[in-house]
Backbone of each chain as ProteinMPNN parsed JSONL, in Angstrom:
{"seq_chain_A": "XXXXXXXXXXXXXXXXXXXXXXXXXXXXXXXXXXXXXXXXXXXXXXXXXXXXXXXXXXXXXXXXXXXXXXXXXXXXXXXXXXXXXXXXXXXXXXXXXXXXXXXXXXXXXXXX", "coords_chain_A": {"N_chain_A": [[98.183, 190.87, 231.745], [95.584, 188.428, 231.81], [92.422, 186.895, 232.708], [89.78, 184.553, 233.076], [86.724, 183.717, 234.603], [84.344, 181.298, 234.845], [81.46, 181.047, 236.561], [79.793, 178.92, 237.12], [79.776, 175.491, 236.63], [77.8, 173.852, 235.635], [74.563, 174.543, 234.46], [71.185, 174.264, 234.925], [68.038, 174.37, 233.381], [64.505, 174.804, 232.76], [62.689, 174.293, 229.77], [61.722, 177.184, 228.076], [62.071, 178.912, 230.24], [64.149, 181.578, 231.721], [67.579, 182.012, 230.903], [70.777, 182.293, 232.507], [74.12, 182.607, 232.302], [77.076, 182.875, 233.954], [79.951, 185.059, 233.984], [83.046, 186.259, 234.919], [85.804, 188.468, 234.563], [89.264, 189.328, 234.282], [91.586, 191.818, 233.356], [94.457, 193.437, 232.083], [94.208, 195.271, 230.137], [91.995, 197.225, 228.099], [89.387, 195.186, 227.654], [88.529, 192.744, 225.102], [85.661, 190.769, 224.741], [84.081, 187.539, 224.641], [81.561, 185.164, 223.822], [81.407, 181.773, 223.221], [79.79, 178.909, 221.799], [79.441, 175.354, 222.089], [78.139, 172.713, 220.636], [77.254, 169.246, 221.231], [79.793, 167.113, 220.133], [80.704, 168.85, 218.236], [82.469, 171.72, 216.698], [83.57, 174.866, 218.164], [81.52, 177.704, 218.203], [81.132, 181.124, 217.418], [79.102, 183.086, 219.492], [78.62, 185.741, 220.38], [80.206, 189.064, 220.572], [82.059, 191.506, 222.389], [83.535, 194.528, 221.842], [84.296, 197.052, 222.92], [82.256, 198.808, 222.031], [78.845, 199.25, 222.12], [77.588, 198.405, 225.35], [75.714, 196.44, 225.793], [75.309, 193.529, 224.18], [74.127, 191.91, 221.39], [73.581, 188.571, 220.287], [73.629, 185.551, 218.318], [70.682, 183.432, 217.934], [69.052, 184.528, 219.921], [70.42, 185.131, 222.222], [72.116, 187.346, 224.496], [74.549, 189.629, 225.923], [75.819, 191.487, 228.651], [78.206, 193.939, 229.159], [79.776, 194.831, 232.051], [81.758, 197.042, 233.455], [82.289, 197.894, 236.003], [81.726, 195.786, 237.553], [83.258, 193.88, 236.52], [82.195, 191.931, 234.764], [80.567, 189.727, 232.388], [77.998, 188.546, 231.687], [75.992, 186.003, 230.192], [72.751, 185.869, 228.706], [69.43, 184.756, 228.126], [66.051, 185.102, 227.194], [64.235, 183.05, 227.046], [64.589, 179.655, 227.265], [65.454, 177.13, 224.873], [65.139, 173.757, 223.783], [67.2, 173.209, 221.978], [69.251, 174.786, 222.798], [70.83, 173.499, 224.573], [74.067, 172.89, 225.489], [77.677, 173.327, 225.574], [79.097, 176.263, 226.925], [81.37, 178.859, 226.41], [83.191, 181.405, 227.953], [85.229, 184.05, 226.9], [88.202, 186.004, 227.113], [89.957, 188.604, 225.584], [91.984, 190.861, 223.648], [94.321, 192.748, 224.796], [96.32, 190.931, 224.268], [97.368, 188.766, 221.666], [96.464, 186.259, 222.205], [93.657, 184.639, 223.023], [92.008, 184.005, 226.078], [90.397, 181.269, 227.532], [87.495, 180.455, 229.372], [86.584, 177.819, 231.768], [84.307, 176.676, 230.876], [80.628, 176.276, 230.784], [78.146, 174.021, 231.212], [75.072, 173.895, 229.733], [71.969, 172.677, 230.594], [68.919, 171.733, 229.375], [65.728, 171.175, 230.354], [62.713, 169.413, 229.366]], "CA_chain_A": [[97.685, 189.521, 232.166], [94.131, 188.378, 231.731], [91.902, 185.688, 233.122], [88.343, 184.545, 232.98], [86.157, 182.695, 235.491], [82.864, 180.969, 234.681], [81.082, 180.78, 237.922], [79.043, 177.654, 237.236], [80.185, 174.412, 235.678], [76.611, 173.344, 235.034], [73.305, 175.22, 234.72], [70.043, 173.461, 234.51], [66.823, 175.195, 233.316], [63.419, 174.2, 232.067], [62.379, 174.899, 228.453], [60.805, 178.328, 228.208], [62.484, 179.797, 231.312], [65.314, 182.405, 231.352], [69.02, 181.457, 231.004], [71.859, 183.086, 232.901], [75.422, 181.972, 232.434], [77.869, 183.912, 234.583], [81.32, 185.118, 233.574], [83.816, 187.326, 235.367], [87.064, 188.529, 233.859], [90.255, 190.313, 234.681], [92.479, 192.15, 232.195], [95.266, 194.643, 232.216], [93.869, 196.148, 229.033], [90.533, 197.289, 227.766], [89.223, 193.821, 227.096], [87.456, 192.238, 224.199], [85.013, 189.654, 225.424], [83.333, 186.767, 223.623], [80.953, 183.897, 224.217], [81.275, 180.746, 222.185], [78.971, 177.722, 222.086], [79.87, 174.101, 221.512], [77.131, 171.607, 220.731], [77.899, 167.939, 221.326], [80.55, 166.587, 218.996], [80.908, 169.974, 217.257], [83.459, 172.673, 217.055], [83.107, 176.023, 218.888], [80.973, 178.696, 217.299], [81.011, 182.409, 218.087], [77.804, 183.552, 219.842], [78.605, 187.199, 220.401], [81.462, 189.629, 221.035], [82.081, 192.861, 222.902], [84.806, 195.127, 221.585], [84.301, 198.495, 223.345], [81.176, 199.587, 221.524], [77.649, 199.201, 223.024], [77.804, 197.431, 226.406], [74.763, 195.307, 225.644], [75.64, 192.941, 222.912], [73.145, 190.83, 220.969], [74.218, 187.525, 219.51], [72.716, 184.682, 217.546], [69.758, 182.549, 218.613], [68.382, 185.203, 221.025], [71.341, 185.39, 223.324], [72.729, 188.627, 224.64], [75.406, 189.687, 227.122], [76.057, 192.882, 229.031], [79.54, 194.234, 229.647], [79.735, 195.719, 233.22], [83.126, 197.268, 233.79], [82.426, 198.015, 237.455], [81.595, 194.371, 238.201], [84.143, 192.956, 235.702], [81.331, 190.775, 234.411], [80.022, 189.629, 231.042], [77.074, 187.425, 231.815], [75.234, 185.671, 229.006], [71.399, 185.664, 229.078], [68.416, 184.483, 227.058], [64.845, 185.213, 227.956], [63.447, 181.77, 227.087], [65.466, 178.586, 226.809], [64.921, 176.154, 223.961], [65.87, 172.533, 223.871], [68.336, 173.261, 221.137], [70.291, 175.552, 223.505], [71.626, 172.606, 225.402], [75.393, 172.858, 224.877], [78.703, 173.918, 226.413], [79.302, 177.694, 226.606], [82.716, 179.343, 226.883], [83.443, 182.865, 227.972], [86.64, 184.285, 226.467], [88.676, 187.397, 227.23], [91.087, 188.883, 224.685], [92.23, 192.29, 223.606], [95.705, 193.219, 224.855], [97.163, 189.905, 223.812], [96.748, 188.033, 220.547], [96.122, 184.958, 222.622], [92.437, 184.67, 223.873], [91.947, 183.141, 227.317], [89.115, 180.624, 227.626], [86.996, 179.953, 230.678], [86.445, 176.318, 231.801], [83.016, 176.284, 230.219], [79.377, 175.984, 231.484], [77.258, 173.101, 230.525], [73.714, 174.278, 229.887], [71.055, 171.549, 230.467], [67.565, 172.254, 229.246], [64.686, 170.12, 230.663], [61.45, 169.698, 228.705]], "C_chain_A": [[96.129, 189.585, 232.123], [93.688, 186.954, 232.219], [90.372, 185.737, 233.046], [87.781, 183.4, 233.909], [84.661, 182.527, 235.165], [82.452, 180.382, 235.981], [80.33, 179.433, 238.172], [79.477, 176.665, 236.155], [78.986, 173.862, 234.92], [75.418, 174.276, 235.468], [72.202, 174.449, 234.157], [68.732, 174.335, 234.56], [65.736, 174.333, 232.635], [63.172, 174.977, 230.787], [61.446, 176.056, 228.739], [61.194, 179.309, 229.354], [63.802, 180.512, 230.979], [66.601, 181.614, 231.604], [69.916, 182.555, 231.454], [73.077, 182.263, 233.134], [76.402, 183.114, 232.873], [79.312, 183.839, 234.18], [81.952, 186.38, 234.233], [85.199, 187.273, 234.741], [88.036, 189.416, 234.602], [91.199, 190.587, 233.468], [93.214, 193.406, 232.454], [94.996, 195.666, 231.151], [92.401, 196.342, 228.928], [90.197, 196.003, 227.039], [88.287, 193.706, 225.941], [86.94, 190.96, 224.881], [84.095, 188.905, 224.469], [82.67, 185.641, 224.416], [80.987, 183.018, 223.01], [80.417, 179.588, 222.701], [79.499, 176.501, 221.397], [78.721, 173.079, 221.718], [77.867, 170.276, 220.671], [78.573, 167.497, 220.009], [80.751, 167.571, 217.88], [82.056, 170.858, 217.644], [82.811, 173.863, 217.746], [82.608, 177.04, 217.833], [80.769, 180.005, 218.115], [79.521, 182.767, 218.256], [77.66, 185.052, 219.719], [79.939, 187.728, 220.837], [81.208, 191.095, 221.51], [83.482, 193.399, 222.61], [84.793, 196.649, 221.727], [83.254, 199.356, 222.679], [79.985, 199.56, 222.524], [77.913, 198.103, 224.098], [76.85, 196.259, 226.439], [74.893, 194.785, 224.244], [74.645, 191.812, 222.584], [73.896, 189.86, 220.045], [73.184, 186.724, 218.726], [71.809, 183.934, 218.482], [69.152, 183.195, 219.858], [69.202, 185.499, 222.19], [71.81, 186.788, 223.312], [73.596, 188.63, 225.861], [75.625, 191.17, 227.381], [77.432, 193.026, 229.681], [79.356, 195.198, 230.824], [81.134, 195.859, 233.765], [83.259, 197.281, 235.368], [82.361, 196.718, 238.175], [82.514, 193.418, 237.457], [83.372, 191.713, 235.303], [80.879, 190.869, 232.955], [79.108, 188.407, 230.966], [76.228, 187.231, 230.515], [73.783, 185.284, 229.449], [70.574, 185.331, 227.842], [67.113, 184.416, 227.747], [64.109, 183.839, 228.085], [64.312, 180.658, 226.463], [64.684, 177.641, 225.873], [65.772, 174.889, 224.086], [67.198, 172.561, 223.105], [69.496, 174.074, 221.731], [71.198, 174.718, 224.347], [73.0, 172.467, 224.797], [76.375, 173.331, 225.917], [78.971, 175.325, 225.94], [80.561, 178.14, 227.263], [82.76, 180.829, 226.825], [84.945, 183.044, 227.727], [86.988, 185.714, 226.588], [89.894, 187.548, 226.26], [91.443, 190.355, 224.765], [93.715, 192.677, 223.653], [96.687, 192.227, 224.317], [96.529, 189.26, 222.581], [96.119, 186.711, 221.014], [94.824, 185.042, 223.472], [92.613, 183.628, 225.034], [90.526, 182.608, 227.5], [88.806, 180.318, 229.054], [86.858, 178.393, 230.595], [85.168, 175.808, 231.124], [81.895, 176.053, 231.213], [78.53, 175.121, 230.64], [75.806, 173.521, 230.764], [72.804, 173.021, 229.572], [69.651, 172.133, 230.395], [66.582, 171.052, 229.415], [63.428, 170.421, 229.876], [60.391, 170.133, 229.738]], "O_chain_A": [[95.5, 190.617, 232.36], [94.444, 185.986, 232.154], [89.766, 186.805, 232.964], [88.32, 182.295, 233.957], [83.866, 183.466, 235.208], [82.99, 179.379, 236.451], [80.269, 178.924, 239.291], [79.529, 176.971, 234.964], [79.088, 173.461, 233.761], [75.3, 174.704, 236.617], [72.264, 174.011, 233.008], [68.384, 174.926, 235.582], [66.017, 173.297, 232.032], [63.419, 176.182, 230.727], [60.509, 175.943, 229.529], [60.675, 180.425, 229.403], [64.503, 180.102, 230.054], [66.655, 180.688, 232.412], [69.875, 183.651, 230.893], [73.124, 181.374, 233.985], [76.506, 184.153, 232.222], [79.873, 182.753, 234.036], [81.399, 187.47, 234.089], [85.713, 186.199, 234.424], [87.632, 190.184, 235.475], [91.534, 189.689, 232.696], [92.654, 194.36, 232.995], [95.48, 196.795, 231.226], [91.633, 195.673, 229.619], [90.675, 195.765, 225.929], [87.346, 194.49, 225.812], [87.689, 190.202, 225.498], [83.428, 189.496, 223.619], [83.122, 185.231, 225.485], [80.643, 183.441, 221.906], [80.345, 179.34, 223.905], [79.957, 176.573, 220.256], [78.412, 172.669, 222.837], [78.967, 170.188, 220.126], [77.968, 167.519, 218.937], [80.944, 167.194, 216.724], [82.57, 170.78, 218.76], [81.59, 173.871, 217.903], [83.185, 177.2, 216.757], [80.326, 180.007, 219.263], [78.767, 182.753, 217.283], [76.75, 185.572, 219.074], [80.744, 186.989, 221.405], [80.279, 191.773, 221.073], [84.483, 192.833, 223.051], [85.196, 197.404, 220.841], [83.362, 200.579, 222.76], [80.192, 199.849, 223.703], [78.398, 197.018, 223.777], [77.136, 195.219, 227.033], [74.631, 195.479, 223.261], [74.38, 190.916, 223.386], [74.691, 190.242, 219.186], [72.051, 187.152, 218.508], [72.098, 183.801, 219.671], [68.768, 182.475, 220.78], [68.693, 186.107, 223.132], [71.909, 187.399, 222.247], [73.448, 187.784, 226.743], [75.619, 191.991, 226.463], [77.764, 192.318, 230.631], [78.828, 196.292, 230.625], [81.655, 194.967, 234.435], [84.212, 196.746, 235.934], [82.882, 196.57, 239.28], [82.526, 192.227, 237.767], [83.839, 190.588, 235.484], [80.819, 191.953, 232.375], [79.391, 187.411, 230.302], [75.828, 188.195, 229.863], [73.589, 184.515, 230.391], [70.964, 185.585, 226.702], [67.002, 183.761, 228.783], [63.467, 183.544, 229.093], [64.702, 180.726, 225.297], [63.49, 177.392, 226.033], [66.949, 174.939, 224.441], [68.194, 171.994, 223.554], [70.607, 174.04, 221.202], [72.244, 175.192, 224.793], [73.114, 171.968, 223.677], [75.98, 173.699, 227.023], [79.065, 175.586, 224.741], [80.826, 177.883, 228.437], [82.424, 181.451, 225.817], [85.787, 182.317, 228.255], [86.196, 186.582, 226.222], [90.74, 186.657, 226.182], [91.242, 191.012, 225.786], [94.303, 192.915, 222.598], [97.793, 192.609, 223.935], [95.305, 189.209, 222.461], [95.325, 186.115, 220.286], [94.92, 185.508, 224.608], [93.261, 182.587, 224.919], [89.573, 183.379, 227.61], [89.679, 179.974, 229.851], [86.993, 177.779, 229.537], [85.025, 174.615, 230.854], [82.15, 175.679, 232.358], [78.225, 175.439, 229.491], [75.354, 173.502, 231.909], [72.863, 172.427, 228.495], [69.249, 172.926, 231.246], [66.647, 170.066, 228.68], [63.086, 171.594, 229.721], [59.252, 170.419, 229.372]]}, "seq_chain_B": "XXXXXXXXXXXXXXXXXXXXXXXXXXXXXXXXXXXXXXXXXXXXXXXXXXXXXXXXXXXXXXXXXXXXXXXXXXXXXXXXXXXXXXXXXXXXXXXXXXXXXXXXXXXXXXXXXXX", "coords_chain_B": {"N_chain_B": [[83.047, 180.732, 201.859], [84.783, 177.821, 203.011], [85.349, 177.555, 205.624], [87.365, 176.672, 208.525], [89.275, 173.915, 207.966], [89.732, 170.638, 208.999], [91.597, 167.624, 209.228], [92.449, 164.16, 209.892], [88.9, 163.602, 210.64], [88.38, 161.711, 212.529], [90.506, 159.512, 214.322], [91.96, 156.578, 214.985], [94.448, 154.83, 216.675], [97.347, 152.92, 217.527], [99.233, 152.769, 220.568], [102.375, 154.253, 220.437], [102.55, 154.709, 217.78], [102.891, 157.094, 215.036], [101.167, 160.107, 214.753], [99.468, 162.373, 212.645], [97.907, 165.434, 212.414], [95.959, 167.6, 210.508], [95.471, 170.953, 209.251], [93.634, 173.467, 207.591], [93.587, 176.752, 207.387], [91.25, 179.598, 207.388], [91.207, 181.407, 204.347], [93.303, 184.248, 204.181], [93.376, 184.697, 206.899], [95.67, 185.412, 209.431], [96.539, 184.251, 211.803], [96.912, 181.313, 213.632], [95.738, 178.651, 215.684], [96.245, 175.859, 217.777], [94.323, 173.714, 219.685], [93.607, 171.574, 222.464], [91.156, 169.329, 223.654], [89.794, 167.844, 226.491], [87.915, 165.879, 228.793], [88.853, 165.983, 231.365], [90.703, 168.087, 231.486], [89.663, 170.143, 230.128], [89.598, 172.767, 227.67], [92.619, 173.375, 226.117], [95.23, 175.511, 225.112], [97.634, 174.688, 222.757], [99.566, 175.595, 220.882], [100.402, 178.596, 219.073], [100.431, 180.356, 216.098], [101.602, 183.125, 214.339], [101.373, 184.825, 211.316], [102.614, 182.536, 210.125], [104.688, 181.923, 211.849], [105.754, 180.371, 214.78], [104.555, 181.564, 217.812], [103.926, 181.18, 220.488], [104.506, 178.364, 222.193], [104.188, 177.249, 224.601], [102.224, 175.641, 225.624], [102.492, 173.148, 224.571], [102.636, 169.8, 225.332], [104.952, 168.058, 225.663], [108.049, 166.826, 224.303], [107.211, 165.013, 222.432], [105.245, 166.102, 220.973], [104.816, 168.134, 218.123], [104.556, 171.014, 215.999], [103.892, 172.528, 212.876], [103.938, 175.128, 210.459], [104.124, 175.442, 207.376], [103.304, 177.163, 205.319], [100.871, 179.817, 204.637], [98.467, 178.556, 204.357], [98.296, 176.063, 205.534], [98.728, 173.798, 208.223], [100.289, 171.487, 210.492], [99.907, 169.172, 213.146], [101.881, 167.069, 214.998], [102.25, 164.005, 216.641], [104.516, 161.932, 218.159], [106.193, 159.465, 219.728], [102.793, 158.291, 219.935], [100.63, 158.198, 222.827], [98.23, 156.613, 225.108], [97.212, 158.605, 226.772], [97.141, 160.816, 225.171], [94.789, 160.851, 223.893], [92.096, 162.695, 222.765], [90.065, 165.483, 221.691], [91.225, 167.423, 219.078], [91.458, 170.713, 218.213], [91.701, 173.078, 215.596], [92.054, 176.535, 215.025], [91.473, 179.655, 213.397], [92.279, 183.189, 212.949], [91.892, 186.689, 212.22], [93.22, 189.968, 212.287], [91.921, 191.8, 210.856], [89.323, 190.875, 210.591], [88.454, 191.105, 213.044], [89.735, 191.531, 216.164], [91.135, 188.732, 217.692], [88.923, 187.137, 217.195], [88.006, 184.013, 216.895], [87.764, 181.389, 214.509], [86.665, 178.182, 214.487], [87.716, 174.864, 213.552], [86.058, 171.708, 212.851], [87.213, 169.826, 214.437], [89.464, 167.137, 215.321], [89.067, 163.915, 216.393], [90.974, 162.002, 218.407], [91.929, 158.778, 219.22], [93.916, 156.863, 221.127], [95.071, 153.676, 221.494]], "CA_chain_B": [[84.32, 180.118, 202.445], [84.571, 176.54, 203.581], [85.709, 177.595, 207.036], [88.633, 175.979, 208.915], [89.146, 172.437, 207.542], [90.617, 169.732, 209.748], [91.56, 166.201, 208.857], [91.144, 163.465, 209.788], [87.902, 163.835, 211.667], [88.479, 160.677, 213.568], [91.726, 158.774, 214.117], [92.176, 155.531, 216.058], [95.776, 154.363, 216.469], [97.922, 152.179, 218.649], [100.331, 153.428, 221.255], [103.699, 154.219, 219.789], [102.441, 155.141, 216.355], [102.956, 158.499, 214.761], [99.819, 160.714, 214.403], [99.64, 163.694, 212.056], [96.657, 166.109, 212.276], [96.131, 168.64, 209.495], [94.508, 172.09, 209.363], [93.712, 174.467, 206.562], [92.83, 177.895, 207.994], [90.464, 180.43, 206.409], [92.102, 182.219, 203.507], [93.453, 185.571, 204.606], [93.589, 184.709, 208.297], [97.088, 185.3, 209.687], [96.81, 183.623, 213.072], [96.415, 179.912, 213.736], [95.827, 178.078, 217.008], [95.925, 174.4, 218.021], [93.806, 173.436, 221.037], [93.266, 170.146, 222.822], [90.021, 169.299, 224.599], [89.52, 166.641, 227.187], [86.954, 166.035, 229.918], [89.651, 166.255, 232.54], [91.453, 169.361, 231.481], [88.936, 171.213, 229.294], [90.157, 173.342, 226.412], [93.948, 173.819, 226.317], [95.98, 176.006, 223.974], [98.869, 173.984, 222.613], [100.515, 176.443, 220.187], [99.831, 179.706, 218.363], [101.212, 180.831, 215.037], [101.202, 184.378, 213.697], [102.097, 184.879, 210.023], [103.314, 181.224, 209.972], [105.726, 181.821, 212.808], [105.265, 179.95, 216.155], [104.739, 182.648, 218.776], [103.836, 180.658, 221.836], [104.303, 176.916, 222.216], [104.313, 176.806, 225.983], [101.226, 174.68, 225.946], [102.787, 171.855, 224.01], [102.867, 169.019, 226.536], [106.231, 167.476, 225.703], [108.79, 166.777, 223.002], [106.498, 164.132, 221.544], [104.364, 166.946, 220.158], [105.453, 169.15, 217.298], [103.626, 171.626, 215.077], [104.559, 173.276, 211.799], [103.067, 175.896, 209.53], [105.017, 175.75, 206.236], [102.742, 178.261, 204.594], [99.71, 180.418, 205.227], [97.221, 177.813, 204.158], [98.423, 174.695, 205.953], [99.46, 173.509, 209.378], [100.17, 170.129, 211.017], [100.292, 168.874, 214.547], [102.327, 165.662, 214.965], [102.567, 163.331, 217.881], [105.384, 160.82, 217.942], [105.183, 158.422, 219.594], [101.546, 158.544, 220.636], [100.339, 157.469, 224.058], [96.875, 156.647, 225.385], [96.825, 159.881, 227.415], [96.996, 161.82, 224.161], [93.421, 160.749, 223.364], [91.418, 163.964, 222.992], [89.725, 166.171, 220.478], [92.168, 168.499, 218.753], [90.86, 171.728, 217.384], [92.461, 174.155, 214.974], [91.261, 177.716, 214.852], [92.267, 180.778, 212.786], [91.721, 184.468, 213.133], [92.501, 187.785, 211.487], [92.942, 191.262, 212.915], [90.985, 192.578, 209.988], [87.953, 190.413, 210.862], [88.129, 191.379, 214.482], [90.862, 191.006, 217.01], [90.922, 187.556, 218.511], [87.692, 186.371, 216.876], [88.552, 182.751, 216.377], [86.892, 180.529, 213.783], [87.18, 176.879, 214.823], [87.342, 173.758, 212.731], [85.129, 170.731, 213.534], [87.989, 168.975, 215.318], [89.948, 165.794, 214.999], [88.989, 163.122, 217.581], [92.063, 160.993, 218.415], [91.905, 157.694, 220.216], [95.152, 156.017, 221.148], [94.777, 152.406, 222.226]], "C_chain_B": [[83.933, 178.843, 203.158], [84.864, 176.502, 205.087], [87.084, 176.932, 207.259], [88.421, 174.476, 208.674], [90.219, 171.68, 208.276], [90.489, 168.334, 209.257], [92.646, 165.459, 209.662], [90.127, 163.912, 210.799], [87.964, 162.857, 212.786], [89.782, 159.829, 213.254], [91.841, 157.805, 215.28], [93.583, 154.87, 215.711], [96.238, 153.598, 217.745], [99.092, 152.977, 219.325], [101.618, 153.207, 220.553], [103.671, 154.628, 218.363], [102.461, 156.652, 216.241], [101.578, 158.944, 214.314], [100.117, 162.056, 213.839], [98.204, 164.288, 211.838], [96.936, 167.319, 211.404], [95.091, 169.705, 209.672], [94.755, 173.007, 208.171], [92.891, 175.673, 207.076], [92.023, 178.639, 206.9], [91.45, 181.301, 205.635], [92.104, 183.651, 204.007], [93.659, 185.66, 206.114], [95.11, 184.523, 208.57], [97.516, 184.699, 211.027], [96.226, 182.218, 213.104], [96.761, 179.335, 215.109], [95.5, 176.562, 216.973], [95.519, 174.298, 219.456], [93.604, 171.912, 221.23], [92.154, 170.191, 223.841], [89.856, 167.943, 225.179], [88.517, 166.881, 228.31], [87.702, 166.539, 231.171], [90.151, 167.701, 232.619], [90.79, 170.506, 230.698], [89.69, 171.536, 228.058], [91.522, 173.894, 226.729], [94.593, 174.326, 225.06], [97.327, 175.302, 223.914], [99.94, 174.945, 221.97], [99.782, 177.432, 219.353], [100.892, 180.165, 217.372], [100.733, 182.222, 214.644], [102.087, 184.595, 212.443], [103.066, 183.734, 209.809], [104.474, 181.056, 210.947], [105.158, 181.392, 214.168], [105.6, 181.084, 217.153], [104.802, 182.139, 220.198], [103.573, 179.178, 221.801], [104.416, 176.409, 223.669], [103.272, 175.781, 226.424], [101.446, 173.259, 225.393], [103.309, 170.963, 225.172], [104.312, 168.535, 226.654], [106.82, 167.334, 224.299], [108.075, 165.87, 222.035], [105.641, 164.925, 220.58], [105.164, 167.945, 219.403], [104.408, 169.751, 216.335], [104.441, 172.485, 214.05], [103.52, 174.057, 211.032], [103.946, 176.326, 208.341], [104.567, 176.91, 205.342], [101.437, 178.726, 205.185], [98.42, 179.558, 205.137], [97.343, 176.348, 204.714], [99.264, 174.565, 207.252], [99.336, 172.01, 209.816], [100.61, 170.11, 212.476], [100.624, 167.395, 214.617], [102.612, 165.192, 216.374], [103.349, 162.066, 217.609], [106.348, 160.595, 219.036], [103.935, 158.764, 220.347], [101.36, 157.676, 221.801], [98.831, 157.621, 224.324], [96.377, 157.971, 225.98], [96.706, 161.012, 226.405], [95.497, 161.786, 223.492], [92.624, 161.997, 223.779], [90.842, 164.367, 221.653], [90.68, 167.335, 220.295], [91.553, 169.469, 217.754], [91.91, 172.694, 216.843], [91.482, 175.362, 214.805], [92.163, 178.811, 214.201], [91.522, 182.057, 213.056], [92.491, 185.536, 212.345], [92.201, 189.041, 212.209], [91.986, 192.068, 212.135], [89.561, 192.158, 210.31], [87.538, 190.674, 212.268], [89.125, 190.755, 215.316], [90.409, 189.819, 217.773], [89.6, 186.851, 218.274], [88.152, 185.09, 216.193], [87.412, 182.038, 215.594], [87.491, 179.123, 213.906], [86.764, 175.846, 213.702], [86.466, 172.764, 213.529], [85.879, 169.813, 214.42], [88.394, 167.652, 214.742], [89.911, 164.994, 216.314], [90.035, 161.997, 217.462], [91.885, 160.029, 219.562], [93.17, 156.842, 220.056], [94.941, 154.862, 222.032], [96.045, 151.842, 222.924]], "O_chain_B": [[82.9, 178.775, 203.824], [84.63, 175.481, 205.733], [87.838, 176.676, 206.321], [87.457, 173.886, 209.162], [91.408, 171.992, 208.212], [89.397, 167.888, 208.904], [93.641, 166.062, 210.064], [90.502, 164.573, 211.767], [87.611, 163.193, 213.917], [90.077, 159.502, 212.104], [91.818, 158.214, 216.44], [93.812, 154.431, 214.584], [95.626, 153.638, 218.813], [99.805, 153.742, 218.676], [101.924, 152.097, 220.119], [104.727, 154.878, 217.783], [102.117, 157.385, 217.168], [100.9, 158.23, 213.575], [100.893, 162.824, 214.408], [97.393, 163.677, 211.141], [97.971, 167.975, 211.52], [93.99, 169.453, 210.161], [95.892, 173.287, 207.791], [91.666, 175.607, 207.178], [92.109, 178.351, 205.707], [92.396, 181.852, 206.198], [91.04, 184.225, 204.239], [94.117, 186.71, 206.564], [95.744, 183.619, 208.026], [98.705, 184.647, 211.344], [95.114, 182.005, 212.621], [97.869, 179.49, 215.624], [94.621, 176.095, 216.25], [96.245, 174.725, 220.353], [93.459, 171.135, 220.286], [92.191, 170.986, 224.78], [89.783, 166.962, 224.44], [88.316, 168.026, 228.716], [87.221, 167.4, 231.909], [90.041, 168.397, 233.629], [91.281, 171.632, 230.627], [90.346, 170.68, 227.464], [91.617, 174.812, 227.544], [94.527, 173.66, 224.027], [98.08, 175.307, 224.888], [101.057, 175.067, 222.474], [98.65, 177.173, 218.945], [102.061, 180.343, 217.713], [99.525, 182.457, 214.624], [103.317, 184.556, 212.492], [104.197, 183.935, 209.368], [105.195, 180.064, 210.837], [104.192, 181.983, 214.65], [106.753, 181.49, 217.305], [105.612, 182.593, 221.006], [102.483, 178.769, 221.402], [104.715, 175.237, 223.893], [103.419, 175.137, 227.463], [100.707, 172.323, 225.698], [104.259, 171.309, 225.874], [104.852, 168.62, 227.757], [106.202, 167.663, 223.287], [108.346, 165.975, 220.839], [105.346, 164.457, 219.481], [106.089, 168.551, 219.945], [103.482, 169.057, 215.914], [105.492, 173.051, 214.351], [102.352, 173.671, 210.974], [104.448, 177.449, 208.315], [105.389, 177.552, 204.688], [100.93, 178.117, 206.128], [97.421, 179.851, 205.793], [96.525, 175.501, 204.355], [100.349, 175.136, 207.365], [98.332, 171.369, 209.505], [101.477, 170.846, 212.948], [99.773, 166.551, 214.335], [103.16, 165.932, 217.191], [102.867, 161.199, 216.88], [107.234, 161.415, 219.276], [104.013, 159.485, 221.342], [101.845, 156.545, 221.827], [98.205, 158.579, 223.868], [95.252, 158.395, 225.715], [96.209, 162.082, 226.756], [95.132, 162.626, 222.669], [92.495, 162.31, 224.963], [91.071, 163.723, 220.629], [90.918, 168.122, 221.21], [91.187, 169.111, 216.635], [92.862, 173.068, 217.529], [90.3, 175.21, 214.497], [93.373, 178.879, 214.412], [90.326, 182.056, 213.348], [93.602, 185.296, 211.87], [91.091, 189.226, 212.707], [91.3, 192.935, 212.677], [88.665, 193.001, 210.306], [86.379, 190.478, 212.633], [89.366, 189.553, 215.214], [89.384, 189.879, 218.452], [89.196, 186.03, 219.098], [88.625, 185.105, 215.057], [86.248, 182.095, 215.992], [88.63, 178.876, 213.508], [85.717, 175.93, 213.059], [86.184, 172.966, 214.71], [85.244, 169.04, 215.137], [87.776, 167.118, 213.822], [90.628, 165.334, 217.255], [89.986, 161.169, 216.552], [91.714, 160.421, 220.717], [93.43, 156.219, 219.027], [94.657, 155.028, 223.218], [95.98, 150.798, 223.573]]}, "name": "protein", "num_of_chains": 2, "seq": "XXXXXXXXXXXXXXXXXXXXXXXXXXXXXXXXXXXXXXXXXXXXXXXXXXXXXXXXXXXXXXXXXXXXXXXXXXXXXXXXXXXXXXXXXXXXXXXXXXXXXXXXXXXXXXXXXXXXXXXXXXXXXXXXXXXXXXXXXXXXXXXXXXXXXXXXXXXXXXXXXXXXXXXXXXXXXXXXXXXXXXXXXXXXXXXXXXXXXXXXXXXXXXXXXXXXXXXXXXXXXXXXXXX"}
């Protein structure tokens, strides 16, 4: 069994400030973990993935995430937010099952 | 590669009409997923195919919904008869164990409005 919890439904930041989107997971297997981004009226796009290699994963557009097994977390961060980062972000757990489990999503709002 | 291709991008229909959504997965991908996204319920998995065979359809809301994958390059999701509560964006996604387990590539979605 596997599940994922995104701790915040909305996160609001000012442009140029750091971004933190939180994700906790549970899995009966060694998990694969992913972050996807969905811009308004678009499909979902893969940001980054963790598949049991380095625990700090770098993705596109300056995002990165760190796998912390002891905390069962996979938080997404970015040092400096840009207006174009405003979107919906989904944390996903996979691995033992072919069927990925999606979180409810976190809406990132970026203020000028 | 053109990615996952969905059609139509937008569909407006009246209650009771049949709706057919289409998906062409990425060539070589052997898994295909249909999702529905609404504001109320978020992203829901409807059905999952592996090697053209339906593996898990527990997310299909009711008998009005059906999905087929007659070959590796085409899938349909049909709603008959459609109801206003079916209004949503329907996404198709495909993946391959070769490209990375469970890494999904999504289509742009089909926005359905049932009046």
